[in-house]
C-alpha positions in Angstrom: 39.0 52.7 28.5 40.2 51.5 25.1 37.7 49.6 22.9 38.5 45.9 22.8 40.4 44.8 19.7 37.8 42.1 18.7 35.3 44.9 18.1 37.6 46.1 15.3 37.3 42.8 13.4 35.0 44.3 10.7 37.4 47.1 10.2 40.3 44.7 10.0 38.6 42.8 7.3 38.0 46.0 5.3 41.6 47.0 5.8 42.7 43.6 4.4 40.5 44.1 1.3 41.9 47.5 0.7 45.5 46.2 1.0 44.8 43.2 -1.2 43.0 45.1 -4.0 45.2 48.2 -4.0 42.5 50.9 -3.7 39.6 52.0 -1.6 37.3 51.9 -4.7 38.2 48.3 -5.6 37.6 47.2 -2.0 34.3 49.1 -1.9 33.1 47.4 -5.1 34.0 43.9 -3.6 32.4 44.6 -0.3 29.4 46.4 -1.8 30.0 49.4 0.3 30.5 53.1 -0.6 34.1 54.3 -1.0 33.6 56.7 1.9 32.4 53.9 4.2 35.5 51.9 3.4 37.7 54.9 4.0 36.0 55.6 7.3 36.4 52.0 8.6 40.2 52.0 7.8 40.4 55.4 9.6 38.6 53.9 12.6 41.1 51.0 12.8 44.1 53.4 12.5 42.6 55.5 15.2 42.2 52.5 17.5 45.8 51.5 16.9 47.1 55.1 16.9 49.1 54.1 13.9 48.9 54.9 10.2 48.5 51.7 8.2 48.4 53.1 4.6 50.3 55.8 2.9 47.8 57.5 0.6 48.6 59.2 -2.7 46.7 60.2 -5.7 48.2 57.3 -7.7 48.3 54.4 -5.3 48.3 53.1 -1.8 51.3 51.8 0.0 51.3 49.9 3.3 53.3 51.3 6.1 55.6 49.1 8.1 52.9 48.5 10.8 50.4 48.0 8.0 52.6 45.2 6.6 52.9 43.6 10.0 49.2 43.8 10.7 48.4 42.3 7.3 50.6 39.3 8.0 49.3 38.9 11.5 45.7 38.7 10.4 46.3 36.6 7.2 43.8 33.9 8.3 41.0 36.4 8.8 39.8 36.3 5.2 39.7 32.5 5.3 37.8 32.6 8.5 35.2 35.0 7.0 35.0 32.7 3.9 34.5 29.6 6.0 31.9 31.3 8.2 29.9 32.4 5.1 30.1 28.9 3.7 28.8 27.5 7.0 25.9 29.9 6.8 25.1 28.9 3.2 25.4 25.2 4.0 23.0 25.6 6.9 20.6 27.3 4.5 21.0 24.6 1.9 20.9 21.6 4.3 17.9 21.1 6.5 18.7 20.7 10.1 17.1 20.3 13.5 14.7 17.6 14.9 11.8 15.9 13.1 9.5 13.7 15.2 7.8 10.8 13.3 5.0 8.7 14.8 4.3 5.2 13.5 3.1 1.8 14.7 5.5 -0.9 15.8 5.4 -3.1 12.7 5.4 -0.3 10.2 8.3 1.3 11.9 10.3 -2.0 12.0 9.4 -3.3 8.6 9.0 -0.2 6.4 10.5 2.9 8.1 13.8 1.4 9.6 15.0 0.0 6.2 15.0 3.5 4.6 16.4 5.5 7.6 20.0 5.0 6.5 19.2 6.6 3.1 17.3 9.4 4.9 20.2 10.1 7.2 22.7 10.1 4.3 20.6 12.7 2.4 19.9 14.8 5.5 22.8 14.3 8.0 21.9 17.4 10.0 18.4 16.3 10.8 17.8 14.5 14.1 15.1 11.9 13.9 12.8 11.4 16.9 10.8 8.2 16.5 7.5 7.9 18.4 6.7 4.2 18.1 3.1 3.6 19.3 0.4 1.2 18.1 -2.3 3.7 19.2 -2.9 6.9 17.2 -1.5 10.0 18.8 -2.5 13.6 18.6 0.1 15.4 16.5 -0.3 18.8 18.3 -0.4 17.4 21.9 2.6 15.1 21.3 4.7 17.4 19.2 4.7 14.9 16.3 5.7 16.4 12.9 4.8 13.4 10.6 2.7 10.3 11.3 1.8 7.2 9.5 -2.0 6.6 9.8 -4.0 3.5 8.8 -7.6 3.9 7.9 -9.9 6.6 6.5 -9.0 10.0 7.9 -11.7 12.1 9.6 -12.0 15.7 8.3 -9.3 17.7 9.9 -6.6 20.3 9.4 -4.0 17.6 8.7 -2.3 17.3 5.3 -2.5 13.7 4.0 -0.6 11.8 1.4 -1.6 8.2 0.6 1.4 5.9 0.4 -0.3 2.5 0.2 -3.2 0.2 1.1 -3.4 -2.1 4.1 -5.0 -5.5 3.6 -5.4 -8.4 6.0 -4.9 -12.2 6.0 -4.8 -15.1 8.4 -1.5 -16.8 9.2 0.1 -19.3 11.6 3.4 -21.1 12.0 3.9 -24.6 10.5 4.7 -25.9 14.0 1.3 -24.6 15.2 -0.5 -26.3 12.3 1.2 -29.6 12.8 0.2 -29.6 16.5 -3.4 -28.3 16.1 -4.3 -29.0 12.5 -5.2 -26.4 9.8 -8.7 -24.9 9.9 -10.6 -25.2 6.6 -13.6 -23.1 7.6 -13.7 -19.9 9.7 -16.1 -21.5 12.2 -13.3 -23.9 13.1 -11.3 -21.0 14.6 -13.4 -21.4 17.7 -11.3 -24.5 18.4 -8.0 -22.7 17.8 -5.7 -20.4 19.6 -6.1 -16.9 18.1 -3.8 -13.9 18.7 -5.8 -10.7 18.7 -4.5 -7.1 18.3 -6.2 -4.7 20.7 -6.7 -1.2 19.5 -8.8 1.9 20.3 -9.6 2.3 16.6 -10.3 -1.4 15.7 -12.9 -3.9 16.8 -10.4 -6.7 16.5 -12.4 -9.4 18.2 -14.5 -9.7 15.1 -12.7 -11.4 12.2 -14.6 -10.9 8.9 -14.4 -13.4 6.0 -15.7 -13.6 2.4 -16.3 -16.9 0.7 -15.7 -16.5 -3.0 -18.3 -19.2 -3.7 -21.0 -17.4 -1.6 -23.4 -14.8 -3.1 -21.7 -11.5 -3.9 -21.3 -9.3 -0.9 -21.9 -12.0 1.7 -19.6 -11.4 4.7 -19.3 -13.7 7.6 -18.1 -12.1 10.9 -16.8 -14.4 13.5 -16.5 -13.4 17.2 -13.1 -14.5 18.3 -12.3 -15.8 21.8 -8.6 -14.8 21.9 -5.9 -16.9 23.5 -3.8 -13.7 23.7 -4.6 -10.0 23.2 -2.0 -7.3 23.0 -1.7 -3.7 21.8 1.7 -4.5 20.4 1.4 -5.9 16.9 5.1 -6.8 16.7 4.8 -9.0 19.9 1.8 -10.8 18.4 3.7 -11.6 15.2 6.6 -12.9 17.3 4.1 -15.1 19.2 2.7 -16.4 16.0 6.1 -17.5 14.7 6.7 -19.2 18.1 3.6 -21.4 17.4 1.3 -19.8 19.9 -1.7 -19.3 17.6 -3.3 -17.9 14.4 -2.9 -14.1 13.7 -4.8 -11.7 11.5 -2.3 -9.3 10.0 -1.3 -7.4 6.9 0.8 -9.8 4.6 3.0 -6.9 3.6 4.1 -6.4 7.2 5.1 -10.1 7.6 6.9 -10.4 4.3 10.1 -11.7 6.0 8.2 -14.4 7.9 6.3 -15.5 4.8 9.5 -15.6 2.7 11.3 -17.6 5.3 8.4 -19.9 5.9 8.1 -18.9 9.6 4.4 -18.1 8.9 2.1 -19.5 6.3 -1.4 -18.5 5.2 -4.5 -20.4 6.5 -8.0 -20.3 5.3 -6.7 -19.6 1.8 -10.1 -20.0 0.1 -11.5 -17.2 2.3 -10.4 -13.6 2.1 -10.6 -10.6 4.3 -13.2 -8.2 2.8 -11.7 -5.0 4.0 -8.8 -2.8 3.1 -7.6 0.6 4.5 -5.6 3.4 3.0 -2.2 4.2 4.6 -1.4 7.9 4.8 1.4 10.1 5.8 -0.1 13.0 7.7 1.4 16.2 9.0 0.2 19.7 10.1 -0.5 22.4 7.6 2.3 24.2 5.8 2.3 27.2 8.1 3.1 24.9 11.0 6.0 23.1 9.3 9.6 24.0 9.0 12.1 23.3 6.2 13.3 20.1 7.8 9.9 18.6 8.2 9.1 19.4 4.5 12.3 17.6 3.5 11.5 14.5 5.5 7.9 14.6 4.3 8.9 14.6 0.6 11.6 11.9 1.2 9.1 9.5 3.0 6.4 10.2 0.4 8.8 9.1 -2.4 10.4 6.1 -0.6 7.6 4.7 1.5 5.6 3.3 -1.4 4.1 0.1 -0.2 4.3 -2.9 -2.5 2.1 -5.9 -2.8 3.3 -9.2 -1.5 2.6 -12.5 -3.1 1.2 -14.5 -0.2 -0.7 -17.0 -2.0 -4.0 -15.6 -0.7 -6.9 -15.2 -3.1 -7.4 -11.4 -3.2 -9.9 -11.5 -6.1 
């Protein structure tokens, strides 16, 4: 059985280079092959076709009639090889594949989503898989490549990069305050509707306060009887804007609501005593591919968290 013609494609390409460059040696130099290897490949093609393609002489090569016809018939082969090589180089230069990112609801909505168009423009071949969860997930068990973590990190094999600091304040809608009045002291929260975030990592029923006029370091912790609890921070913010109660939340995350006036600070004289670092975390370098590294660097540069002027005394 004759060998299929498509198996002769490498030999066809070598023949093209010999014909184009006018000698076996010139083709060999271009292809980075030995002259004998080039001659052998052309001979194999001629053997397959049972036709001589080149008239050889000591001074120059000349295409036979069938050689001329074959050269014209395969004119697009060189461009195909070039395009294929460019595709390979592009794949090497542009990261591709899937990168899974885990983040809380509000950080995803308010901080990640606004920069995703720029990320996709820079890395169009990367597919983003967003894991939106207000509870921390195990990167290995869930297949997450990069996560945004709030709070001090336990010793682990994770690589961490701090991108900001989370603070807390107390906020309500103007409509709620018109209806229920504004508390002037934390103890008055017992008479108010409070919206409490429920988390495995956070004892959210205790709201701490520092009075700047009290002795240094004096912290008052108030046990809250919540009107609503939820493990979805975004839903709680929405409830607060609807006038359902007072919320404890990071002012950075509700910048839009503060700017529009949908939420306003309460207990302005009092401040929350705590803050928590915000990190990007990922697995060690040996467990990361090129695409994860590219997204990691992009997020580290773009996801710098800025302070928001909320009118809260942070001194």
